[in-house]
C-alpha positions in Angstrom: -28.2 5.6 2.3 -29.4 2.3 3.9 -30.8 -0.6 2.0 -33.5 -3.0 3.0 -32.9 -6.8 1.7 -35.4 -9.1 -0.4 -35.8 -13.3 -0.3 -34.5 -12.7 -4.0 -30.5 -11.6 -3.4 -31.2 -8.1 -4.3 -32.5 -4.7 -2.5 -35.4 -2.8 -2.0 -35.8 1.0 -2.0 -33.0 3.1 -1.2 -33.7 5.8 1.8 -31.5 8.5 3.2 -29.1 7.6 5.4 -30.1 7.7 9.1 -28.6 8.7 12.3 -27.0 6.1 15.0 -30.4 6.0 16.3 -34.0 6.6 14.8 -37.0 7.5 16.7 -38.3 4.4 17.9 -35.6 2.2 17.4 -34.7 -0.2 19.1 -31.0 -1.1 20.3 -30.5 -4.2 18.2 -32.1 -2.7 15.0 -29.5 0.3 15.2 -26.5 -2.4 15.5 -27.9 -4.1 12.5 -27.7 -1.1 10.7 -24.0 -0.7 11.4 -23.2 -4.5 10.8 -24.6 -5.3 7.5 -23.9 -8.8 8.1 -26.5 -8.8 11.2 -29.0 -7.4 8.1 -28.3 -10.3 5.5 -27.9 -13.5 7.8 -31.4 -12.4 8.9 -33.0 -12.7 5.2 -30.1 -15.2 4.1 -31.9 -18.4 2.0 -30.6 -22.0 2.7 -30.8 -22.9 -1.2 -28.3 -19.7 -1.9 -26.0 -22.2 0.0 -24.8 -24.8 -2.3 -23.9 -21.9 -4.8 -22.0 -20.2 -2.0 -20.0 -23.1 -0.6 -18.9 -24.3 -4.3 -18.4 -20.4 -4.9 -16.1 -20.0 -2.1 -13.8 -23.1 -2.5 -13.1 -22.3 -6.1 -12.5 -18.4 -5.0 -9.9 -20.1 -2.6 -8.1 -22.2 -4.8 -8.0 -19.1 -7.3 -6.6 -16.6 -3.9 -4.4 -19.1 -3.1 -2.3 -19.1 -5.6 -2.6 -15.3 -6.7 -1.9 -14.7 -2.8 1.5 -16.7 -3.4 2.2 -14.9 -6.6 1.1 -11.1 -5.0 3.1 -11.3 -2.0 6.2 -12.5 -4.2 5.4 -8.8 -6.2 5.8 -7.1 -2.7 9.3 -8.6 -2.0 8.6 -10.9 0.9 8.4 -14.4 1.5 5.1 -15.7 -0.6 3.6 -17.0 2.9 2.7 -13.7 3.9 0.0 -13.7 0.9 -2.0 -16.6 2.3 -1.4 -14.7 5.9 -3.3 -12.1 4.7 -5.7 -13.8 3.6 -7.0 -15.9 7.1 -8.8 -13.3 9.1 -9.3 -10.4 6.5 -12.4 -11.6 5.0 -13.7 -12.5 8.3 -13.4 -9.4 9.0 -15.1 -8.1 5.6 -17.9 -10.6 5.8 -18.9 -8.2 9.2 -18.6 -4.8 8.4 -18.6 -5.1 4.3 -21.8 -4.6 2.2 -21.0 -5.8 -1.0 -22.4 -9.7 -1.5 -19.8 -10.6 -4.5 -16.3 -9.1 -3.0 -13.1 -11.5 -2.7 -11.3 -9.8 -0.2 -7.1 -10.7 -0.6 -3.9 -9.4 -1.9 -4.2 -7.7 -5.6 -1.5 -6.6 -7.6 -1.7 -2.8 -7.6 -2.0 -2.1 -3.9 1.1 -5.0 -3.9 3.3 -3.4 -6.4 2.8 -0.1 -4.7 3.7 -1.8 -1.3 6.6 -3.2 -3.0 8.4 0.4 -3.6 7.2 1.4 -0.2 9.2 -1.4 2.1 12.3 -1.4 -0.6 12.3 2.0 -0.1 13.0 1.5 4.0 14.7 -2.0 3.4 17.6 -3.6 1.9 16.4 -7.4 2.5 13.6 -9.7 1.7 13.7 -10.7 5.5 13.5 -7.7 6.7 10.7 -6.6 4.2 8.7 -9.9 5.3 9.3 -8.9 9.0 7.5 -5.1 8.2 5.0 -6.3 5.8 2.4 -6.6 8.7 3.4 -3.3 9.9 2.6 -1.7 6.6 -0.8 -4.0 6.1 -1.5 -2.2 10.0 -0.5 1.2 9.5 -3.0 1.0 6.1 -6.0 -0.4 8.3 -5.5 2.2 10.8 -6.2 4.9 8.3 -8.4 3.5 6.5 -10.3 3.3 9.9 -9.4 6.8 10.9 -10.6 7.9 7.0 -13.8 6.0 8.0 -14.6 8.0 11.3 -13.6 11.1 9.9 -16.3 10.2 6.9 -13.5 11.3 4.6 -14.7 8.6 1.8 -15.6 11.3 0.0 -12.8 13.1 -0.6 -11.2 9.7 -1.7 -13.2 10.3 -5.2 -11.7 13.2 -6.3 -9.5 10.9 -8.0 -10.9 11.2 -11.3 -11.8 7.9 -13.4 -9.1 9.1 -16.3 -6.7 9.7 -13.7 -7.1 6.2 -12.1 -7.1 4.3 -15.4 -3.6 6.2 -16.4 -2.3 5.6 -13.1 -3.7 1.9 -13.0 -2.4 1.4 -17.1 1.3 2.7 -15.7 1.2 0.5 -13.0 0.5 -2.7 -14.9 3.6 -1.7 -17.4 5.7 -1.5 -14.2 4.5 -4.6 -12.7 5.0 -6.4 -15.9 8.7 -4.6 -16.2 9.5 -5.7 -12.4 8.3 -9.5 -13.1 10.3 -9.6 -16.3 13.7 -10.0 -14.5 13.0 -13.0 -12.3 11.0 -14.9 -15.5 14.1 -15.1 -17.0 15.9 -16.2 -13.6 18.3 -12.4 -14.6 17.6 -9.4 -15.9 16.6 -8.1 -19.7 18.7 -5.7 -21.6 19.8 -2.9 -20.2 21.3 0.8 -21.4 25.2 0.7 -21.5 24.9 -3.3 -20.8 27.8 -4.5 -23.0 26.9 -8.1 -22.1 23.0 -7.4 -23.3 20.5 -9.5 -21.5 21.4 -12.2 -18.7 19.2 -14.9 -18.2 18.8 -18.3 -16.9 18.0 -21.4 -19.7 15.4 -23.2 -17.1 14.1 -20.6 -15.7 13.0 -19.1 -18.9 11.6 -22.4 -20.1 9.0 -22.9 -17.2 7.9 -18.7 -17.3 7.4 -19.1 -21.0 5.5 -22.4 -20.4 3.4 -21.1 -17.7 3.2 -17.6 -19.9 2.0 -20.0 -22.6 -1.0 -21.9 -20.8 -2.2 -18.4 -19.1 -2.6 -17.1 -22.0 -4.1 -20.1 -24.0 -6.3 -21.5 -21.5 -9.6 -19.6 -22.7 -9.2 -20.6 -25.9 -8.6 -23.9 -25.3 -11.8 -23.9 -22.9 -13.6 -22.6 -26.4 -12.4 -24.6 -28.9 -13.5 -27.6 -26.8 -17.2 -26.4 -25.6 -19.7 -29.6 -27.2 -17.0 -32.1 -27.1 -16.0 -34.6 -24.3 -13.2 -32.9 -22.7 -15.6 -29.2 -22.4 -15.9 -29.8 -18.3 -12.3 -30.7 -18.3 -11.2 -27.7 -20.1 -13.9 -25.3 -18.8 -12.2 -26.3 -15.0 -8.4 -26.0 -16.1 -8.9 -22.9 -17.4 -11.0 -21.3 -14.1 -7.9 -22.4 -12.3 -5.9 -21.7 -14.7 -3.1 -20.1 -12.3 -3.3 -22.8 -9.8 -2.7 -25.6 -12.9 0.3 -23.0 -13.9 2.3 -23.6 -10.7 1.4 -27.0 -10.3 2.8 -27.7 -13.6 5.8 -25.5 -12.9 6.4 -27.0 -9.9 7.0 -30.2 -12.1 8.9 -29.2 -14.5 11.2 -27.6 -12.0 11.3 -31.0 -10.4 11.7 -33.0 -13.7 13.6 -31.4 -16.7 14.2 -28.1 -15.4 16.7 -28.3 -12.8 18.0 -25.4 -10.9 14.9 -23.1 -10.9 14.6 -21.6 -7.7 11.8 -22.3 -5.8 10.1 -20.8 -2.8 11.7 -22.9 -0.6 11.2 -24.0 3.2 7.7 -22.4 4.8 6.4 -22.5 8.4 4.2 -25.3 8.6 0.7 -24.6 10.5 -1.3 -21.5 10.5 0.6 -18.2 11.8 0.2 -16.4 15.7 -2.0 -14.1 16.0 -0.6 -10.5 17.1 -1.2 -6.6 16.8 2.1 -5.5 18.6 4.0 -5.3 15.1 4.1 -1.5 16.0 6.1 -2.3 19.6 9.5 -2.3 17.7 9.1 -0.3 14.4 11.5 2.6 14.5 10.5 3.6 11.1 6.9 3.8 11.1 6.8 8.1 11.1 8.9 7.1 7.5 5.9 4.6 6.3 3.0 6.4 7.4 2.9 9.3 4.1 3.4 5.6 1.6 0.7 3.7 4.0 -1.3 6.5 3.0 -0.8 6.8 -0.2 -1.2 2.6 -0.4 -4.6 3.6 1.9 -5.8 5.3 -1.0 -5.2 3.1 -3.6 -7.0 -0.2 -1.9 -10.2 2.2 -1.1 -10.2 3.4 -4.7 -9.7 0.5 -6.6 -12.0 -1.5 -4.2 -14.7 1.1 -4.2 -14.8 0.4 -7.5 -14.4 -3.1 -8.2 -17.3 -3.4 -5.5 -19.6 -0.7 -7.3 -19.6 -2.7 -10.3 -20.8 -5.9 -8.2 -23.8 -4.0 -6.7 -24.7 -2.4 -10.4 -24.4 -5.8 -11.4 -26.8 -7.2 -8.6 -28.9 -3.9 -8.3 -28.4 -3.0 -4.8 -26.7 -0.1 -2.7 -23.0 -0.3 -1.3 -22.1 2.2 1.7 -19.2 4.3 0.7 -18.0 5.1 4.3 -19.2 1.4 5.9 -17.0 0.0 3.0 -14.0 2.2 4.0 -14.4 1.1 7.6 -14.4 -2.7 6.6 -10.9 -2.3 4.4 -9.4 -0.6 7.1 -10.8 -3.7 9.6 -9.5 -6.4 7.0 -6.1 -4.7 6.6 -6.0 -4.7 10.5 -7.2 -8.8 10.4 -4.4 -9.1 8.0 -1.8 -7.2 9.8 -2.9 -9.5 12.6 -1.9 -12.4 10.7 1.2 -11.1 9.2 0.3 -10.5 6.3 0.5 -8.1 3.5 -1.9 -5.2 2.4 -5.9 -6.7 0.8 -8.0 -5.4 -1.3 -11.1 -6.0 -3.0 -10.0 -8.0 -6.6 -11.7 -7.4 -9.7 -10.7 -10.5 -11.2 -12.1 -12.2 -8.2 -15.4 -10.7 -7.7 -15.9 -10.9 -11.1 -15.5 -15.0 -10.7 -17.7 -14.5 -7.9 -20.3 -13.5 -10.1 -20.0 -15.8 -12.4 -20.4 -19.0 -10.0 -23.9 -17.6 -8.7 -22.1 -16.2 -5.2 -25.3 -14.7 -3.2 -23.6 -13.4 -0.2 -20.3 -13.4 1.7 -20.8 -16.8 3.0 -18.5 -18.0 0.0 -15.7 -16.0 1.8 -15.5 -17.4 4.9 -15.3 -21.1 2.8 -12.8 -19.5 1.0 -10.7 -18.3 4.2 -11.4 -21.7 5.2 -9.8 -23.8 2.6 -7.2 -21.5 2.8 -6.5 -22.1 6.3 -7.1 -25.8 5.7 -4.4 -26.1 2.9 -1.7 -23.8 5.3 -2.4 -26.4 8.4 -2.1 -29.5 6.2 -0.7 -29.0 3.1 1.9 -26.0 3.4 4.9 -28.3 2.1 3.5 -28.2 -1.5 4.1 -24.3 -1.5 7.7 -25.0 -0.8 8.3 -26.5 -4.8 6.7 -23.6 -6.3 9.2 -22.1 -8.9 9.3 -18.5 -7.9 9.8 -17.6 -11.6 5.9 -19.0 -12.4 4.6 -16.7 -10.0 6.3 -13.9 -11.5 4.6 -15.2 -14.7 0.9 -15.3 -12.9 1.5 -11.5 -11.8 2.8 -10.7 -15.4 -0.6 -12.2 -16.8 -2.6 -10.4 -14.6 -1.1 -7.0 -15.5 -1.8 -7.6 -18.7 -5.6 -7.3 -18.3 -4.9 -3.6 -16.0 -3.7 -2.0 -19.3 -6.7 0.1 -20.3 -5.7 1.0 -23.9 -9.5 1.6 -24.9 -9.9 4.1 -22.6 -7.2 6.1 -23.5 -8.4 5.1 -27.2 -11.9 6.0 -25.9 -10.7 9.7 -24.5 -8.7 11.2 -27.8 -12.0 9.9 -30.3 -14.0 12.3 -27.7 -11.6 14.9 -27.4 -13.2 17.3 -29.6 -16.2 16.6 -27.3 -14.9 17.9 -24.2 -12.7 15.2 -23.5 -9.4 16.3 -24.6 -8.8 17.4 -20.8 -9.4 14.0 -19.5 -7.3 12.9 -22.4 -4.0 15.2 -21.1 -5.3 13.8 -17.5 -4.7 10.0 -18.4 -1.8 10.8 -19.9 -0.1 13.0 -17.0 -1.5 10.1 -14.5 0.4 7.5 -17.0 3.6 9.0 -17.9 4.2 10.0 -14.1 3.8 6.2 -12.8 5.9 5.1 -15.1 8.7 7.9 -14.8 7.7 8.2 -10.5 7.0 4.9 -9.7 4.1 3.7 -8.7 3.7 5.1 -4.8 4.6 8.8 -6.4 2.1 7.7 -9.7 -0.4 7.6 -6.9 0.3 11.4 -5.8 0.5 12.5 -9.5 -3.1 10.8 -10.2 -4.4 13.0 -6.9 -2.9 16.0 -8.0 -3.7 15.7 -11.1 -7.2 15.1 -10.3 -7.3 17.8 -7.5 -6.3 20.5 -10.0 -8.6 19.7 -12.2 -11.3 20.5 -9.6 -9.8 23.9 -9.3 -9.6 24.5 -12.5 -13.3 23.6 -12.9 -14.7 25.4 -10.0 -12.5 28.5 -10.4 -13.7 28.9 -14.3 -17.3 29.4 -14.6 -19.0 28.1 -17.8 -20.8 31.1 -19.8 -22.7 30.7 -21.9 -23.3 33.1 -24.5 -27.5 33.2 -25.8 -29.7 34.4 -28.1 -33.2 33.2 -28.9 -34.3 31.6 -32.2 -37.9 32.7 -33.7 -40.4 30.4 -34.1 -40.0 29.8 -38.2 -37.8 32.6 -38.5 -34.3 33.6 -39.1 -31.7 32.5 -36.5 -30.4 35.2 -34.1 -33.8 37.0 -33.6 -35.7 37.5 -30.6 -38.5 35.7 -30.6 -41.1 38.0 -29.1 -44.3 37.3 -26.7 -47.6 38.2 -28.3 -48.1 41.2 -26.2 -44.7 43.2 -27.1 -43.4 43.9 -31.0 -40.6 42.5 -31.9 -37.6 44.6 -31.8 -34.9 42.7 -33.2 -32.3 45.6 -34.3 -32.5 46.5 -30.3 -32.0 42.8 -28.9 -28.5 43.1 -30.2 -27.5 46.4 -27.6 -28.7 43.0 -25.0 -26.3 40.4 -23.6 -27.9 37.3 -22.4 -25.2 35.1 -20.3 -26.1 31.9 -18.7 -24.1 30.2 -16.0 -23.8 26.5 -15.8 -22.8 26.1 -11.8 -22.3 27.3 -9.0 -21.9 30.8 -8.3 -19.4 31.1 -5.5 -15.9 32.6 -3.9 -14.0 30.6 -6.0 -15.3 31.4 -9.6 -17.1 34.7 -8.9 -14.5 37.1 -9.7 -13.5 35.4 -13.0 -17.5 35.6 -13.9 -16.8 39.2 -13.1 -13.6 39.4 -15.7 -15.6 37.1 -18.2 -18.7 39.4 -18.5 -16.1 42.5 -18.6 -14.3 41.0 -21.6 -17.9 39.9 -23.3 -18.7 43.9 -22.9 -15.5 45.1 -24.1 -15.8 43.0 -27.2 -19.1 44.3 -28.0 -18.4 47.6 -27.7 -15.1 47.4 -30.1 -17.6 46.2 -32.5 -19.8 49.4 -31.8 -22.4 47.0 -30.3 -22.0 48.0 -26.3 -24.5 46.3 -24.8 -27.1 48.7 -22.9 -29.1 46.0 -21.5 -27.7 42.6 -19.7 -29.3 39.4 -18.5 -28.1 36.7 -16.3 -30.3 33.6 -16.8 -29.7 31.7 -13.5 -31.8 28.4 -14.7 -28.4 26.7 -14.0 -26.9 28.4 -11.1 -27.6 25.3 -8.5 -25.7 27.7 -5.7 -24.6 31.0 -4.9 -22.5 32.0 -1.8 -22.1 35.8 -0.4 -18.6 36.2 -1.9 -20.6 36.1 -5.8 -23.2 38.3 -4.5 -21.3 40.7 -3.5 -19.7 40.5 -7.0 -23.1 40.8 -8.6 -24.2 43.9 -6.5 -21.1 45.9 -7.6 -21.3 45.0 -11.1 -25.0 46.1 -11.1 -23.5 49.5 -9.4 -21.3 49.4 -12.0 -24.4 49.2 -15.1 -26.3 51.5 -13.3 -23.5 54.2 -13.2 -23.3 53.4 -16.9 -26.9 53.2 -17.6 -26.8 49.5 -18.1 -29.7 47.8 -17.5 -29.2 44.3 -15.2 -31.7 41.4 -15.4 -32.2 38.3 -13.4 -33.6 35.8 -15.4 -35.1 32.0 -13.9 -33.6 31.5 -11.2 -34.8 29.0 -8.6 -34.4 27.7 -5.2 -31.6 29.1 -3.1 -30.2 31.0 -5.3 -33.8 33.0 -6.2 -33.8 33.8 -2.7 -30.9 35.1 -2.4 -30.7 37.3 -5.8 -33.8 38.8 -4.6 -32.8 39.8 -1.1 -29.3 41.1 -2.3 -30.4 42.8 -5.5 -33.3 44.5 -4.0 -32.3 47.9 -3.4 -30.9 48.2 -6.4 -33.4 49.7 -8.7 -36.1 48.9 -11.2 -33.5 48.1 -13.7 -33.1 44.3 -12.0 -36.0 41.8 -12.2 -36.1 38.2 -11.6 -38.0 36.8 -14.9 -38.2 34.6 -17.4 -35.5 34.6 -20.1 -37.3 35.6 -23.0 -39.1 38.0 -21.1 -36.2 40.1 -19.7 -35.0 39.8 -23.1 -38.0 42.0 -24.0 -37.9 44.2 -21.6 -33.9 44.3 -22.5 -34.9 45.6 -26.5 -38.1 47.6 -25.1 -35.6 49.7 -22.2 -33.1 50.5 -25.5 -35.4 51.4 -27.6 -37.0 53.6 -24.4 -33.5 55.3 -23.9 -33.3 55.8 -27.8 -36.4 57.8 -27.4 -35.2 59.7 -24.9 -37.4 58.7 -22.7 -37.3 57.5 -18.8 -36.8 53.9 -17.5 -40.6 54.5 -16.1 -41.6 54.0 -19.7 -41.0 50.3 -19.9 -43.9 48.8 -21.2 -46.2 47.4 -19.1 -47.7 44.6 -21.3 -47.4 42.0 -19.2 -46.5 44.0 -15.8 -44.0 43.8 -13.7 -46.3 41.3 -11.1 -47.0 39.3 -13.2 -43.9 38.7 -15.6 -42.3 38.3 -12.2 -44.8 35.2 -11.7 -44.6 34.0 -15.1 -40.4 34.4 -14.5 -40.5 31.3 -12.7 -43.6 28.6 -14.1 -42.6 29.6 -17.5 -40.2 27.5 -19.4 -37.4 28.9 -21.6 -37.5 29.2 -24.8 -35.6 27.7 -27.5 -31.9 29.0 -26.7 -29.3 29.0 -29.2 -25.5 28.9 -27.9 -23.0 31.3 -28.9 -19.0 30.5 -28.0 -18.1 33.1 -25.2 -14.2 34.0 -26.4 -14.3 37.0 -27.9 -12.0 35.4 -30.2 -14.3 33.4 -31.9 -16.1 36.3 -32.8 -19.2 35.7 -31.3 -22.4 38.0 -32.0 
């Protein structure tokens, strides 16, 4: 898909994804399509500039505080967080397709990165030195996936699995930050000494958490008073206020609190030789691939929400390229992996941001702070960074999703509920890195299970104004309700292909056996193909074998209401089977099946099939008439379907 920009900030009609060069298209137009930035720059309205500048400065201050905390969560030097936010936004500005996306560090990705680095390197110094390597590998993996157009594969991670993984990761984040917030560790099993804590550190952490949770309610209380603007501004920059206030506390009434310490002054050097001396790249690559999946899935979900709010389209392939380039740019500055931040993107929408110009000003503000005021970072307590991360992690918990899935379990969401629990528990037990793998594997198994088990429904037709369970006859044919019970009408919902064809055969055989044991052996089978979207050679072969088997047992077979590709293939494959196979309307198929049963009972031949509508007329009607009112019956023999 690609889009046309209008001057209202939205996008026009969507068209199909074009090739690299369309007919009669200039090279410049082709480049404009491949670089989304050229598209919105040409349509940029100067009236948007003030909102973009003000929003960019606000986002820059928020991102500065969050990036310090996220780098601390990664287990690297906190300054590596702001480093990652210098060039990464510029790369996304050129290649990204989301207007309000705020590219930078993120808590979810930082947790996965921390586990990856901790497995390979023991000290913070080693992890800090290799953080850029991880970011570069993540960027390269995303670029390769974008080159191969593999964005669709990542979407196999279902929403319940993603929600369970995020919620489990949020608890892991809170757990990992609890020790630094108390200056020691919480009570451990078989630990006779209980909790170890540093009083001043715990005091500063408690004060930060109290402010972070109370900032928004206080702003709501201040509405309509003279302090309204002050309270709103403090709530908007609550993380920055918490870090500044904690620095004051640490230097006045709470001595002994660990702080960030000395940081390099000025901007970092730009280099991409981080792989030249790396001896464990092959060990980091699998973890980097999982980090890349987390980056894309979480970022695309955030960008998609922004696009839905703004009424425009985003390109998943271009988003993957943009995220890959952003992580390579972060590695060039020695930073940690980056993603699109959901909370910051939501803040951008509330600030009225209209384009990625805001990201340019956010990156510029961080660069100015690093250039002339990096010393301000040195006095920030590490426990305050942990408190900021823990507060943000609470917002990642998605208990409402779990409750919604549980309340709908009787409507078919029970399987999704189990997937959520498996991903959640797997993340808690195995960690975020392998928890992501568990979530992906669970989603893929769910897909395989779904495609391998076709949704087969047993149908019967209700007569208008009559009793349930009777066939509704057309005026041209007499009603044969008794014989109709000897006809098995089934509908397959979804594709019929090699993955589920054999299972479809087994399901039909189970139904035939079930009715035979009840003394109602089907003498005709009708396949309603209205919901079959695709059929392949394997399924056709299975249907041919089933039809030959039915023919030997004198069971008539009808295909009803097939359309498109299934219709063409079924007609071609079953044309040689004989008069017992017709592609007609489901109601007419049931009538003909009933009449065939009656004819057989009268010891007549199949040529006595009534011609009230004629085969040719019935065939034509079958693709134009609407289906009758069907009543769904359970397909499981154990349920006692009739």
